[in-house]
C-alpha positions, -999 to +999 in steps of 0.1 A: -134-019+189-109-046+180-090-040+147-105-057+117-087-089+108-097-086+071-096-053+052-118-050+021-117-021-004-135-027-037-119-059-052-089-057-029-088-078+003-061-080+029-062-108+054-039-094+082-041-126+103-030-148+074-006-122+060-021-125+025-036-100+000-061-108-027-074-090-058-106-104-074-102-134-051-068-142-065-039-142-041-013-115-048+023-125-048+038-096-028+073-092-015+075-086+023+081-048+017+052-046-007+030-063+018+041-039+046+034-009+024+000-022+015-008-028+052+003+007+061-019+022+034-049+001+042-047+007+079-046+045+072-072+046+043-080+081+032-049+096+049-019+109+030+011+090+044+043+110+039+075+095+023+092+100+057+065+081+076+065+053+052+103+049+050+107+051+088+079+025+092+095+001+068+133+007+071+135+026+103+152+055+086+144+081+060+173+088+037+169+101+001+179+066-010+151+051+011+126+074-006+140+063-040+135+027-030+100+035-017+091+048-052+103+016-068+084-006-043+053+015-048+055+012-086+058-026-083+029-028-058+008-006-081+015-030-111+001-058-090-031-042-076-040-016-102-058-025-135-044+006-150-013+018-131-014+051-150-048+059-137-048+043-102-080+036-084-064+024-051-031+042-045-030+080-051+003+098-053+007+132-036+037+145-055+065+156-031+045+144-001+035+107-001+008+083-009-029+077+000-051+046-002-084+056-018-118+041-008-132+021-036-169+010-038 
């Protein structure tokens, strides 16, 4: 089957064709890296994506400094899509491993 053009998970919607993401029908203002991260997570919903996989997908390398940058971008992305960043419903952290997009009803 052809890949979905629009991803929907709870109140989060990503329109891959338009390159936009929405929460509660309001457009999110994401940086290019935040959008790439969100797309990687949504295209692999339910799977834990390792720090190495994410940094190589975004920057083409996986240095410790890239993983530090990844944490910063993930924190800013969370602030934009999570109602309560301290108890996330969309992005789960797997300490020392990576991140996973959770399915939300």
